[in-house]
Residue frames as qw, qx, qy, qz and C-alpha x, y, z in Angstrom:
[[0.264, 0.500, -0.431, -0.703, 179.10, -55.12, 27.56],
 [0.873, 0.255, 0.290, -0.297, 177.37, -57.25, 24.96],
 [0.218, 0.566, -0.736, -0.300, 179.79, -59.61, 23.27],
 [0.801, 0.113, -0.494, -0.318, 179.18, -62.97, 21.74],
 [0.541, 0.148, -0.757, 0.336, 181.59, -64.70, 24.26],
 [0.071, -0.148, 0.560, -0.812, 179.66, -63.18, 27.23],
 [0.667, 0.039, 0.210, -0.714, 176.23, -64.64, 26.63],
 [0.529, -0.025, 0.848, -0.002, 175.01, -68.17, 26.32],
 [0.388, 0.246, -0.560, -0.689, 173.86, -69.64, 22.98],
 [0.635, 0.070, 0.620, -0.455, 170.76, -71.75, 22.88],
 [0.107, 0.181, -0.827, -0.522, 170.92, -74.39, 20.16],
 [0.136, 0.351, 0.910, -0.177, 167.66, -75.73, 21.47],
 [0.262, 0.698, 0.278, -0.606, 165.95, -72.53, 20.42],
 [0.124, 0.420, -0.651, -0.620, 167.58, -72.87, 17.02],
 [0.044, 0.138, 0.978, 0.150, 165.82, -76.27, 16.80],
 [0.216, 0.604, 0.631, -0.436, 162.44, -74.66, 17.75],
 [0.238, 0.659, -0.138, -0.700, 162.90, -71.87, 15.17],
 [0.106, 0.275, -0.812, -0.504, 163.91, -74.29, 12.43],
 [0.094, 0.302, 0.949, 0.017, 161.04, -76.64, 13.02],
 [0.212, 0.670, 0.400, -0.588, 158.63, -73.63, 13.13],
 [0.206, 0.551, -0.406, -0.699, 159.83, -72.56, 9.75],
 [0.062, 0.047, -0.949, -0.305, 159.33, -76.06, 8.41],
 [0.164, 0.471, 0.792, -0.351, 155.81, -76.10, 9.91],
 [0.285, 0.663, 0.042, -0.691, 154.98, -72.93, 7.96],
 [0.151, 0.387, -0.722, -0.553, 156.33, -74.51, 4.84],
 [0.025, 0.163, 0.984, 0.062, 154.32, -77.73, 5.23],
 [0.222, 0.586, 0.575, -0.526, 151.22, -75.75, 6.16],
 [0.317, 0.637, -0.180, -0.679, 151.58, -73.83, 2.73],
 [0.343, 0.353, -0.737, -0.462, 152.23, -76.87, 0.59],
 [0.563, 0.031, 0.732, -0.382, 149.61, -79.20, 2.05],
 [0.745, 0.518, 0.035, -0.419, 148.20, -79.50, -1.52],
 [0.344, 0.608, -0.704, -0.126, 151.49, -81.03, -2.65],
 [0.138, -0.161, 0.945, -0.247, 150.67, -83.96, -0.35],
 [0.367, -0.322, -0.743, -0.458, 147.06, -84.19, -1.54],
 [0.365, -0.476, -0.683, 0.417, 146.00, -83.00, 1.95],
 [0.037, 0.442, 0.076, 0.893, 144.73, -79.42, 1.25],
 [0.471, -0.546, 0.003, -0.693, 143.35, -77.95, 4.50],
 [0.913, -0.349, -0.149, -0.149, 144.25, -81.05, 6.52],
 [0.826, 0.079, -0.269, 0.488, 147.98, -80.91, 7.08],
 [0.391, -0.198, -0.332, 0.835, 149.27, -78.87, 10.11],
 [0.021, -0.754, -0.534, -0.383, 146.06, -76.86, 10.05],
 [0.342, -0.919, -0.154, 0.121, 147.31, -74.65, 12.83],
 [0.756, 0.120, 0.055, 0.642, 150.63, -73.95, 11.16],
 [0.130, 0.802, 0.109, 0.573, 150.05, -70.20, 11.15],
 [0.617, -0.785, -0.024, -0.041, 150.69, -70.22, 14.93],
 [0.820, 0.003, 0.010, 0.572, 154.38, -70.88, 14.10],
 [0.231, 0.687, 0.017, 0.689, 154.54, -67.09, 13.47],
 [0.510, -0.789, 0.013, -0.341, 153.57, -66.45, 17.04],
 [0.903, -0.319, 0.035, 0.287, 156.33, -68.74, 18.10],
 [0.582, 0.418, 0.022, 0.697, 158.77, -66.74, 16.01],
 [0.146, -0.803, -0.015, -0.578, 157.60, -63.58, 17.97],
 [0.769, -0.637, 0.037, -0.035, 158.22, -65.22, 21.34],
 [0.864, -0.040, 0.063, 0.498, 161.64, -66.36, 20.26],
 [0.371, 0.646, 0.057, 0.665, 162.39, -62.90, 18.94],
 [0.376, -0.834, 0.035, -0.402, 161.59, -61.28, 22.25],
 [0.872, -0.445, 0.090, 0.184, 163.76, -63.75, 24.11],
 [0.780, 0.193, 0.127, 0.581, 166.67, -63.40, 21.71],
 [0.172, 0.767, 0.044, 0.616, 166.61, -59.60, 21.52],
 [0.558, -0.796, 0.083, -0.220, 166.48, -59.35, 25.31],
 [0.911, -0.248, 0.133, 0.301, 169.36, -61.83, 25.62],
 [0.697, 0.320, 0.149, 0.624, 171.46, -60.16, 23.01],
 [0.198, 0.530, 0.078, 0.821, 170.77, -56.48, 23.44],
 [0.483, -0.747, -0.435, -0.142, 168.88, -56.10, 26.68],
 [0.592, -0.561, -0.177, 0.551, 171.75, -55.03, 28.93],
 [0.365, 0.053, 0.238, 0.898, 173.19, -52.63, 26.38],
 [0.103, -0.613, -0.455, -0.638, 169.81, -51.06, 25.74],
 [0.544, -0.729, -0.416, 0.009, 168.92, -50.80, 29.45],
 [0.618, -0.481, -0.039, 0.621, 172.34, -49.38, 30.48],
 [0.258, 0.938, 0.009, -0.231, 172.51, -46.95, 27.55],
 [0.481, -0.492, 0.579, 0.438, 175.76, -48.58, 26.34],
 [0.439, 0.222, 0.744, 0.453, 174.21, -49.33, 22.90],
 [0.167, 0.343, -0.076, -0.921, 173.35, -46.52, 20.55],
 [0.672, 0.488, 0.368, -0.419, 170.14, -46.58, 18.50],
 [0.445, 0.698, -0.436, -0.353, 172.28, -46.34, 15.33],
 [0.054, 0.397, -0.916, -0.010, 174.32, -49.43, 16.09],
 [0.477, 0.146, 0.782, -0.373, 171.31, -51.32, 17.27],
 [0.651, 0.575, 0.199, -0.454, 169.32, -50.57, 14.15],
 [0.341, 0.624, -0.646, -0.277, 172.26, -51.36, 11.85],
 [0.153, -0.223, 0.954, -0.129, 172.37, -54.77, 13.49],
 [0.537, 0.340, 0.644, -0.425, 168.64, -55.36, 13.15],
 [0.583, 0.678, -0.108, -0.435, 168.45, -54.17, 9.54],
 [0.193, 0.524, -0.809, -0.185, 171.54, -56.29, 8.64],
 [0.308, -0.025, 0.926, -0.218, 169.80, -59.31, 10.13],
 [0.491, 0.478, 0.656, -0.315, 166.33, -58.88, 8.46],
 [0.410, 0.722, -0.016, -0.557, 166.63, -56.73, 5.38],
 [0.015, 0.442, -0.752, -0.489, 168.99, -58.50, 2.90],
 [0.113, 0.160, 0.967, 0.161, 166.80, -61.59, 2.47],
 [0.277, 0.657, 0.499, -0.492, 163.65, -59.51, 2.81],
 [0.251, 0.710, -0.216, -0.622, 164.79, -57.38, -0.15],
 [0.020, 0.299, -0.861, -0.411, 166.01, -60.31, -2.27],
 [0.180, 0.326, 0.927, -0.043, 162.83, -62.42, -1.80],
 [0.276, 0.697, 0.333, -0.572, 160.69, -59.29, -2.44],
 [0.191, 0.606, -0.472, -0.611, 162.51, -58.70, -5.76],
 [0.008, -0.063, 0.962, 0.267, 162.27, -62.38, -6.78],
 [0.236, 0.482, 0.785, -0.310, 158.63, -62.35, -5.86],
 [0.279, 0.653, -0.052, -0.702, 158.08, -59.26, -8.00],
 [0.207, 0.393, -0.738, -0.508, 159.32, -61.23, -11.03],
 [0.003, 0.066, 0.997, 0.025, 157.67, -64.52, -10.25],
 [0.223, 0.537, 0.664, -0.471, 154.23, -63.16, -9.21],
 [0.324, 0.603, -0.147, -0.714, 154.12, -60.73, -12.16],
 [0.185, 0.283, -0.830, -0.444, 155.07, -63.48, -14.62],
 [0.082, 0.215, 0.961, -0.156, 152.52, -65.84, -13.17],
 [0.322, 0.607, 0.463, -0.560, 149.62, -63.34, -13.24],
 [0.299, 0.562, -0.357, -0.683, 150.44, -62.21, -16.79],
 [0.087, 0.168, -0.939, -0.287, 150.56, -65.76, -17.92],
 [0.038, 0.343, 0.924, -0.165, 147.24, -66.72, -16.37],
 [0.075, 0.730, 0.576, -0.359, 145.26, -63.54, -16.46],
 [0.416, 0.670, 0.264, 0.556, 146.90, -61.01, -18.73],
 [0.172, 0.541, -0.152, 0.809, 147.17, -57.32, -17.77],
 [0.460, -0.626, -0.567, 0.274, 146.70, -55.90, -14.32],
 [0.114, -0.986, -0.112, -0.040, 146.79, -52.48, -12.54],
 [0.653, 0.383, -0.216, 0.617, 150.32, -51.08, -13.31],
 [0.140, -0.716, 0.208, -0.652, 149.80, -48.17, -10.85],
 [0.822, -0.512, 0.100, -0.229, 149.22, -50.61, -8.04],
 [0.942, 0.086, -0.085, 0.314, 152.22, -52.58, -9.02],
 [0.416, 0.549, -0.219, 0.691, 154.45, -49.61, -8.91],
 [0.415, -0.691, 0.155, -0.572, 152.92, -48.28, -5.73],
 [0.936, -0.347, 0.022, -0.058, 153.42, -51.74, -3.97],
 [0.835, 0.230, -0.177, 0.467, 156.94, -52.07, -5.26],
 [0.192, 0.647, -0.224, 0.703, 157.99, -48.67, -4.03],
 [0.567, -0.621, 0.211, -0.499, 156.53, -49.25, -0.60],
 [0.977, -0.210, 0.004, -0.038, 157.37, -52.93, -0.04],
 [0.719, 0.420, -0.300, 0.466, 161.06, -52.51, -1.02],
 [0.036, 0.518, -0.423, 0.743, 161.34, -50.29, 2.09],
 [0.258, -0.176, -0.893, 0.323, 159.40, -52.80, 4.23],
 [0.300, 0.147, 0.238, -0.912, 156.30, -50.67, 4.15],
 [0.371, 0.374, 0.849, -0.039, 152.86, -52.36, 3.61],
 [0.032, 0.036, 0.465, 0.884, 151.07, -51.25, 0.45],
 [0.300, 0.413, 0.661, -0.550, 147.32, -52.01, 1.18],
 [0.483, 0.413, -0.266, -0.725, 146.34, -52.32, -2.42],
 [0.875, 0.171, 0.424, -0.162, 144.82, -55.14, -4.40],
 [0.266, 0.681, -0.601, -0.323, 147.43, -56.73, -6.62],
 [0.234, 0.190, -0.939, -0.162, 147.46, -60.08, -8.37],
 [0.633, -0.403, -0.456, -0.478, 143.92, -60.44, -6.98],
 [0.618, -0.221, -0.593, 0.466, 145.49, -60.48, -3.51],
 [0.253, -0.856, -0.053, -0.447, 144.43, -58.16, -0.70],
 [0.809, -0.377, -0.206, 0.401, 147.62, -58.56, 1.24],
 [0.206, -0.945, 0.065, 0.245, 149.98, -55.99, 2.60],
 [0.225, -0.629, 0.641, 0.378, 153.10, -57.49, 0.92],
 [0.857, 0.359, 0.139, -0.342, 151.90, -59.01, -2.37],
 [0.511, 0.642, -0.569, -0.057, 155.32, -59.82, -3.81],
 [0.448, 0.104, -0.847, 0.267, 156.13, -62.12, -0.89],
 [0.552, -0.597, -0.286, -0.507, 153.11, -62.40, 1.41],
 [0.793, -0.329, -0.412, 0.307, 155.11, -64.07, 4.17],
 [0.434, 0.229, -0.217, 0.844, 157.05, -60.87, 4.73],
 [0.363, -0.735, -0.190, -0.541, 154.11, -59.31, 6.55],
 [0.762, -0.614, -0.181, 0.097, 155.52, -60.75, 9.76],
 [0.658, 0.042, -0.067, 0.749, 158.94, -59.30, 9.10],
 [0.052, -0.642, -0.110, -0.757, 157.33, -55.85, 9.12],
 [0.670, -0.683, -0.121, -0.263, 155.94, -56.61, 12.54],
 [0.849, -0.195, -0.161, 0.465, 159.33, -58.03, 13.56],
 [0.404, 0.369, -0.030, 0.836, 160.90, -54.74, 12.69],
 [0.352, -0.706, -0.142, -0.598, 158.26, -52.82, 14.57],
 [0.826, -0.538, -0.165, 0.023, 158.98, -54.98, 17.59],
 [0.739, 0.046, -0.133, 0.659, 162.67, -54.38, 17.23],
 [0.106, 0.544, -0.009, 0.833, 162.23, -50.64, 17.25],
 [0.593, -0.674, -0.130, -0.422, 159.89, -50.84, 20.26],
 [0.861, -0.325, -0.265, 0.289, 162.40, -52.97, 22.11],
 [0.514, 0.217, -0.178, 0.811, 165.06, -50.27, 21.92],
 [0.117, -0.445, 0.001, -0.888, 162.77, -47.44, 22.98],
 [0.632, -0.417, 0.072, -0.649, 160.48, -49.31, 25.42],
 [0.952, -0.171, -0.215, -0.133, 160.64, -53.03, 26.00],
 [0.741, 0.220, -0.404, 0.489, 164.39, -53.15, 26.63],
 [0.069, 0.352, -0.395, 0.846, 164.17, -50.38, 29.31],
 [0.641, -0.449, -0.096, -0.615, 160.80, -51.31, 30.94],
 [0.213, -0.331, 0.845, -0.361, 160.74, -53.38, 34.18],
 [0.081, -0.096, -0.979, -0.160, 159.06, -56.65, 34.53],
 [0.171, 0.490, 0.668, -0.534, 155.93, -55.26, 36.08],
 [0.307, 0.585, -0.118, -0.742, 155.41, -52.89, 33.18],
 [0.217, 0.247, -0.829, -0.451, 156.06, -55.65, 30.66],
 [0.050, 0.241, 0.956, -0.162, 153.54, -57.94, 32.46],
 [0.301, 0.576, 0.423, -0.632, 150.88, -55.23, 32.26],
 [0.317, 0.507, -0.440, -0.670, 151.56, -54.67, 28.54],
 [0.141, 0.071, -0.964, -0.213, 151.36, -58.45, 27.93],
 [0.151, 0.389, 0.826, -0.380, 148.04, -58.64, 29.87],
 [0.339, 0.593, 0.087, -0.725, 146.56, -55.77, 27.89],
 [0.281, 0.396, -0.683, -0.545, 147.70, -57.26, 24.61],
 [0.021, 0.092, 0.995, -0.013, 146.24, -60.61, 25.61],
 [0.295, 0.516, 0.568, -0.568, 142.80, -58.97, 26.16],
 [0.370, 0.589, -0.247, -0.675, 143.05, -57.46, 22.73],
 [0.136, 0.205, -0.921, -0.301, 143.87, -60.98, 21.31],
 [0.232, 0.313, 0.872, -0.297, 140.74, -62.31, 22.89],
 [0.383, 0.663, 0.218, -0.605, 138.76, -59.60, 21.15],
 [0.210, 0.490, -0.639, -0.554, 140.64, -60.37, 17.93],
 [0.037, 0.033, 0.995, 0.082, 139.52, -63.97, 18.08],
 [0.277, 0.490, 0.664, -0.492, 136.01, -62.83, 18.80],
 [0.355, 0.683, -0.067, -0.635, 135.98, -60.56, 15.73],
 [0.350, 0.554, -0.628, -0.419, 137.93, -62.65, 13.27],
 [0.966, -0.041, 0.035, -0.253, 137.29, -66.14, 14.57],
 [0.931, 0.117, -0.078, 0.336, 140.98, -66.85, 14.45],
 [0.384, -0.788, 0.212, 0.431, 144.52, -65.58, 15.20],
 [0.617, 0.162, 0.497, 0.588, 145.53, -66.07, 11.58],
 [0.146, 0.947, 0.286, 0.029, 145.63, -62.34, 11.12],
 [0.382, -0.745, 0.203, 0.508, 147.94, -59.49, 10.25],
 [0.472, -0.091, 0.632, 0.608, 148.83, -60.44, 6.74],
 [0.219, 0.561, 0.640, 0.477, 145.88, -58.94, 4.77],
 [0.007, 0.347, 0.048, 0.937, 144.62, -55.39, 4.37],
 [0.557, -0.511, -0.264, -0.599, 141.30, -56.18, 6.19],
 [0.816, -0.538, -0.207, 0.044, 143.00, -57.73, 9.26],
 [0.544, 0.519, -0.310, 0.581, 146.34, -55.88, 9.28],
 [0.229, -0.684, 0.283, -0.632, 145.70, -53.90, 12.40],
 [0.888, -0.399, 0.044, -0.225, 145.12, -57.19, 14.38],
 [0.815, 0.276, -0.343, 0.376, 148.81, -58.07, 13.77],
 [0.037, 0.678, -0.384, 0.626, 149.86, -55.47, 16.31],
 [0.701, -0.480, 0.329, -0.412, 148.38, -57.24, 19.45],
 [0.992, 0.106, -0.075, -0.001, 149.63, -60.49, 18.05],
 [0.642, 0.419, -0.366, 0.527, 153.26, -59.45, 17.94],
 [0.144, -0.656, 0.378, -0.637, 153.21, -57.28, 21.03],
 [0.838, -0.411, 0.172, -0.314, 151.81, -60.14, 23.28],
 [0.978, 0.070, -0.076, 0.182, 154.15, -62.83, 22.09],
 [0.536, 0.550, -0.283, 0.575, 157.22, -60.68, 21.85],
 [0.342, -0.680, 0.302, -0.573, 156.58, -59.24, 25.35],
 [0.928, -0.309, 0.115, -0.175, 156.20, -62.72, 26.72],
 [0.868, 0.301, -0.171, 0.357, 159.51, -63.69, 25.11],
 [0.157, 0.644, -0.370, 0.651, 161.30, -60.75, 26.84],
 [0.648, -0.548, 0.219, -0.481, 159.70, -61.75, 30.14],
 [0.996, -0.071, -0.040, 0.034, 160.95, -65.31, 29.80],
 [0.658, 0.444, -0.280, 0.541, 164.45, -64.11, 29.14],
 [0.163, -0.691, 0.303, -0.636, 164.37, -61.68, 32.10],
 [0.860, -0.398, 0.139, -0.287, 163.24, -64.57, 34.33],
 [0.956, 0.145, -0.111, 0.229, 165.91, -66.84, 33.01],
 [0.382, 0.639, -0.320, 0.586, 168.66, -64.16, 33.41],
 [0.402, -0.639, 0.340, -0.561, 167.69, -63.66, 37.06],
 [0.620, -0.305, 0.680, -0.244, 167.51, -67.38, 37.89],
 [0.435, 0.383, -0.698, -0.420, 168.59, -69.80, 35.17],
 [0.799, -0.090, 0.457, -0.380, 166.84, -73.14, 35.07],
 [0.009, 0.267, -0.908, -0.323, 167.40, -76.52, 33.61],
 [0.785, 0.162, 0.105, -0.589, 164.72, -78.51, 31.84],
 [0.638, -0.099, 0.756, 0.103, 164.92, -82.27, 31.23],
 [0.087, 0.256, -0.662, -0.699, 165.42, -83.03, 27.53],
 [0.033, 0.304, 0.948, 0.087, 162.51, -85.41, 27.68],
 [0.116, 0.688, 0.506, -0.506, 160.12, -82.68, 28.78],
 [0.064, 0.583, -0.263, -0.766, 161.33, -80.45, 26.03],
 [0.082, 0.085, -0.848, -0.517, 160.81, -83.01, 23.34],
 [0.059, 0.472, 0.868, -0.145, 157.47, -83.91, 24.80],
 [0.119, 0.704, 0.237, -0.659, 156.38, -80.25, 24.56],
 [0.104, 0.436, -0.530, -0.720, 157.71, -79.97, 21.04],
 [0.011, -0.119, -0.954, -0.274, 155.88, -83.12, 19.97],
 [0.079, 0.602, 0.699, -0.378, 152.64, -81.98, 21.66],
 [0.162, 0.630, -0.039, -0.758, 152.78, -78.67, 19.78],
 [0.134, 0.231, -0.757, -0.596, 153.19, -80.46, 16.44],
 [0.008, -0.281, -0.959, -0.027, 150.43, -82.97, 17.21],
 [0.086, 0.623, 0.513, -0.585, 148.04, -80.27, 18.45],
 [0.196, 0.499, -0.281, -0.796, 148.56, -78.13, 15.34],
 [0.179, 0.028, -0.849, -0.496, 147.67, -81.14, 13.17],
 [0.098, -0.396, -0.905, 0.123, 144.70, -81.88, 15.29],
 [0.075, 0.224, 0.219, -0.947, 143.35, -78.32, 15.28],
 [0.402, -0.006, -0.462, -0.790, 140.81, -78.91, 12.67],
 [0.528, -0.254, -0.804, -0.098, 139.36, -81.78, 14.69],
 [0.156, -0.121, -0.620, 0.759, 139.03, -79.79, 17.96],
 [0.013, -0.708, -0.702, 0.073, 135.59, -78.82, 19.21],
 [0.014, 0.986, 0.138, -0.096, 136.58, -75.23, 19.53],
 [0.777, 0.205, 0.037, 0.593, 139.81, -74.63, 17.49],
 [0.111, 0.806, -0.003, 0.581, 139.66, -70.83, 18.26],
 [0.652, -0.736, 0.143, -0.112, 140.13, -71.51, 21.94],
 [0.919, -0.039, 0.125, 0.372, 143.11, -73.59, 20.85],
 [0.437, 0.679, 0.006, 0.590, 144.65, -70.54, 19.15],
 [0.315, -0.828, 0.132, -0.445, 144.41, -68.59, 22.45],
 [0.861, -0.465, 0.201, 0.051, 145.69, -71.50, 24.69],
 [0.844, 0.259, 0.041, 0.469, 148.67, -71.97, 22.27],
 [0.323, 0.667, -0.116, 0.661, 149.92, -68.40, 22.32],
 [0.472, -0.753, 0.119, -0.442, 149.11, -68.00, 26.02],
 [0.731, -0.523, 0.418, -0.133, 150.67, -71.10, 27.41],
 [0.951, 0.100, 0.241, 0.167, 152.00, -73.71, 24.98],
 [0.604, 0.664, -0.085, 0.432, 154.34, -71.59, 22.85],
 [0.168, -0.837, 0.371, -0.365, 155.78, -69.71, 25.92],
 [0.833, -0.388, 0.386, -0.087, 156.26, -73.05, 27.73],
 [0.902, 0.343, 0.091, 0.245, 158.09, -74.36, 24.72],
 [0.365, 0.776, -0.240, 0.455, 160.53, -71.51, 24.65],
 [0.414, -0.740, 0.398, -0.350, 161.07, -71.59, 28.35],
 [0.937, -0.178, 0.299, 0.036, 161.76, -75.32, 28.27],
 [0.767, 0.536, -0.027, 0.351, 164.12, -74.80, 25.28],
 [0.022, 0.851, -0.346, 0.395, 166.05, -72.19, 27.27],
 [0.598, -0.581, 0.491, -0.253, 166.77, -74.85, 29.90],
 [0.965, 0.131, 0.222, 0.054, 167.87, -77.66, 27.58],
 [0.108, -0.706, 0.601, 0.358, 171.49, -78.28, 26.46],
 [0.918, 0.376, 0.040, -0.119, 171.72, -80.24, 23.18],
 [0.345, -0.609, 0.660, 0.272, 174.80, -82.23, 22.38],
 [0.495, -0.021, 0.822, 0.282, 176.12, -84.35, 19.53],
 [0.166, 0.283, 0.728, 0.602, 174.04, -84.81, 16.40],
 [0.062, -0.791, -0.607, 0.044, 171.01, -83.12, 17.89],
 [0.250, -0.732, -0.019, 0.634, 173.05, -79.96, 18.44],
 [0.207, -0.193, 0.576, 0.767, 174.42, -79.90, 14.85],
 [0.082, 0.502, 0.773, 0.380, 170.91, -80.49, 13.45],
 [0.143, -0.830, -0.455, 0.288, 169.56, -77.66, 15.60],
 [0.242, -0.578, 0.197, 0.754, 172.23, -75.29, 14.44],
 [0.167, 0.087, 0.725, 0.663, 171.59, -76.20, 10.75],
 [0.004, -0.670, -0.727, -0.147, 167.84, -75.69, 11.16],
 [0.218, -0.800, -0.232, 0.508, 168.39, -72.36, 12.88],
 [0.261, -0.393, 0.391, 0.790, 170.69, -71.10, 10.21],
 [0.039, 0.166, 0.757, 0.631, 168.33, -72.04, 7.39],
 [0.046, 0.559, 0.771, -0.302, 165.06, -71.02, 9.15],
 [0.116, 0.631, 0.074, -0.763, 164.84, -67.48, 7.85],
 [0.209, 0.335, -0.614, -0.684, 165.32, -68.48, 4.28],
 [0.006, 0.263, 0.964, 0.047, 162.94, -71.44, 4.66],
 [0.102, 0.630, 0.568, -0.520, 160.32, -68.95, 5.78],
 [0.185, 0.716, -0.017, -0.673, 160.93, -66.28, 3.12],
 [0.070, 0.331, -0.742, -0.579, 161.97, -68.29, 0.00],
 [0.312, 0.197, 0.928, -0.044, 159.08, -70.75, -0.05],
 [0.400, 0.660, 0.342, -0.536, 156.50, -68.44, -1.57],
 [0.379, 0.675, -0.404, -0.487, 158.31, -67.73, -4.79],
 [0.038, -0.288, 0.943, 0.163, 159.57, -71.42, -4.98],
 [0.449, 0.340, 0.776, -0.284, 155.95, -72.72, -4.65],
 [0.498, 0.732, 0.098, -0.454, 154.79, -70.44, -7.50],
 [0.179, 0.653, -0.648, -0.348, 157.86, -71.33, -9.62],
 [0.235, -0.105, 0.966, 0.012, 157.43, -75.08, -9.06],
 [0.509, 0.508, 0.604, -0.343, 153.76, -74.85, -10.11],
 [0.424, 0.768, -0.176, -0.446, 154.78, -73.05, -13.24],
 [0.035, 0.477, -0.847, -0.232, 157.43, -75.62, -14.08],
 [0.417, 0.169, 0.878, -0.165, 154.94, -78.44, -13.63],
 [0.530, 0.678, 0.320, -0.396, 152.50, -76.72, -15.98],
 [0.351, 0.765, -0.394, -0.370, 155.12, -75.96, -18.67],
 [0.016, -0.439, 0.887, 0.142, 157.02, -79.23, -18.62],
 [0.109, 0.119, 0.984, -0.073, 154.22, -81.68, -17.99],
 [0.318, -0.249, -0.451, -0.796, 151.06, -79.71, -18.78],
 [0.597, -0.470, -0.650, -0.024, 149.66, -80.72, -15.36],
 [0.380, -0.832, 0.084, -0.396, 148.90, -79.15, -12.09],
 [0.180, 0.518, -0.755, 0.359, 151.59, -79.69, -9.48],
 [0.572, -0.235, 0.585, -0.524, 149.16, -81.30, -7.09],
 [0.896, 0.252, -0.200, -0.305, 148.62, -84.07, -9.70],
 [0.614, 0.391, -0.638, 0.253, 151.99, -85.41, -8.53],
 [0.444, -0.538, 0.450, -0.557, 151.03, -85.55, -4.90],
 [0.479, -0.871, 0.007, 0.107, 152.43, -86.75, -2.53],
 [0.834, 0.108, 0.072, 0.536, 155.70, -87.38, -4.33],
 [0.324, 0.674, 0.036, 0.663, 156.18, -83.73, -5.17],
 [0.447, -0.843, 0.017, -0.298, 155.75, -82.73, -1.59],
 [0.859, -0.432, 0.142, 0.235, 158.44, -85.00, -0.38],
 [0.680, 0.277, 0.155, 0.661, 160.81, -83.68, -3.10],
 [0.067, 0.855, 0.117, 0.501, 159.87, -80.01, -2.55],
 [0.605, -0.795, -0.009, 0.038, 160.88, -79.87, 1.17],
 [0.755, -0.306, 0.222, 0.536, 164.55, -80.92, 0.65],
 [0.445, 0.556, 0.278, 0.645, 164.68, -78.59, -2.41],
 [0.188, -0.908, -0.107, -0.359, 163.66, -75.68, -0.21],
 [0.751, -0.618, 0.102, 0.207, 166.16, -76.73, 2.45],
 [0.730, 0.075, 0.249, 0.632, 168.98, -76.85, -0.10],
 [0.217, 0.727, 0.222, 0.613, 168.03, -73.43, -1.47],
 [0.472, -0.865, -0.055, -0.162, 167.83, -72.06, 2.13],
 [0.809, -0.399, 0.144, 0.406, 171.24, -73.38, 2.96],
 [0.568, 0.317, 0.256, 0.715, 172.78, -71.87, -0.14],
 [0.063, -0.862, -0.245, -0.439, 170.97, -68.62, 0.71],
 [0.618, -0.781, 0.004, 0.086, 172.35, -68.53, 4.18],
 [0.798, -0.219, 0.225, 0.514, 175.88, -69.54, 3.17],
 [0.517, 0.165, 0.369, 0.755, 176.39, -67.44, 0.15],
 [0.011, 0.647, 0.311, 0.696, 174.02, -64.45, 0.52],
 [0.520, -0.794, -0.267, -0.167, 172.54, -63.89, 3.98],
 [0.732, -0.542, -0.056, 0.409, 175.68, -64.27, 6.01],
 [0.539, 0.088, 0.165, 0.821, 178.06, -62.29, 3.71],
 [0.039, -0.678, -0.321, -0.661, 175.41, -59.57, 3.29],
 [0.567, -0.783, -0.252, -0.052, 174.84, -59.38, 7.02],
 [0.701, -0.374, -0.009, 0.607, 178.54, -59.15, 7.82],
 [0.367, 0.327, 0.248, 0.835, 179.09, -56.46, 5.07],
 [0.234, -0.774, -0.333, -0.486, 176.19, -54.34, 6.38],
 [0.657, -0.721, -0.175, 0.133, 177.31, -54.52, 9.96],
 [0.657, -0.188, 0.058, 0.728, 180.88, -53.67, 9.13],
 [0.176, 0.523, 0.305, 0.776, 179.67, -50.74, 7.05],
 [0.402, -0.798, -0.299, -0.335, 177.51, -49.56, 9.86],
 [0.726, -0.554, -0.100, 0.395, 180.33, -49.97, 12.47],
 [0.519, 0.126, 0.125, 0.836, 182.69, -47.91, 10.34],
 [0.036, -0.624, -0.296, -0.723, 180.11, -45.11, 10.00],
 [0.524, -0.772, -0.179, -0.313, 179.14, -45.15, 13.75],
 [0.758, -0.055, -0.388, 0.521, 182.54, -45.68, 15.22],
 [0.133, -0.842, 0.121, -0.509, 183.07, -43.36, 18.21],
 [0.657, 0.064, -0.649, 0.377, 185.76, -44.67, 20.60],
 [0.082, 0.094, -0.531, 0.838, 184.86, -42.22, 23.46],
 [0.531, -0.088, 0.024, -0.843, 181.05, -42.53, 23.21],
 [0.749, 0.000, 0.512, -0.420, 178.39, -45.16, 23.59],
 [0.828, 0.479, -0.181, -0.228, 179.25, -46.57, 20.20],
 [0.147, 0.616, -0.769, 0.093, 182.42, -48.10, 21.62],
 [0.818, -0.110, 0.472, -0.310, 180.44, -51.14, 22.58],
 [0.290, -0.273, 0.843, 0.360, 182.09, -54.17, 20.93],
 [0.439, 0.150, -0.520, -0.717, 180.56, -55.17, 17.61],
 [0.750, 0.041, 0.478, -0.455, 177.40, -57.33, 17.87],
 [0.056, 0.291, -0.863, -0.409, 178.10, -60.55, 15.89]]
């Protein structure tokens, strides 16, 4: 059975996830440092790292229960919705207010029909595919949530396919998805796809490849656990950060995208699985892991709000205060993310799972699996 006390916990992967969320943040606020287009230029690949981590963690947490039929689809989906939906919903609602206020202030009226359509679809984690706020993105109120949609798709596929498939089948799926990724780079010139209406379809091979690789890494680790020297882990982590920064200087940055998702990101997760953190490094990793989801989802509205405050209070663009504003904004996001985790995400997650467990309780059937924490 799947119980928290019966499976290992990888603080090192919390560290990876937390740093990946910070990479996305810095990638999006490069203008606050006066370095628009030059700071962590390959930051969008952090999303692919999220997908690898997701495959690993779901396989670790639910793999045995899914494969053995011990875990019902209802209980599994309650757990996944409780994990992903509360903050998704909150940041979508906040984004609705912030983005609408910003657009009205700057440009005046807009298409109310598209606003309503997007709101009704996005609130249920469904992409809208309309132009709103002059954005052609699938989730206009919080554009970052495009990847959460694909995360949920991967979660559903895990229960019905990935969690039951053998390693050979998974390897074939990963190989096919990789070929589609190569075609994606050939068509779009980048792997920064999946978020907009005109490249949305390319998000599927992006998530399927990395997610499948994550599942395969966990399967290999479960069969024969390994240990990785902490030094090697930190070297890989540093190399990833440095290469993302250097992406714009590379002769062929598009090849770098493929090499990263094919080798570097999986190697980083595999190394992280074999590292045991202790002391302050462990505490930092746990903190970064706990706040990572909020760092990723709250930053969009906070960036827009900060820009508005700068204009209202000082009559100046926020980038006029670079780089000071950048160094102040990051800890502000971290504080907001911690408060979100502590006082909203965690209570909401616990409440939703308890509600789901009460409704699905069946002491003589498959739902008698101990609660997933």
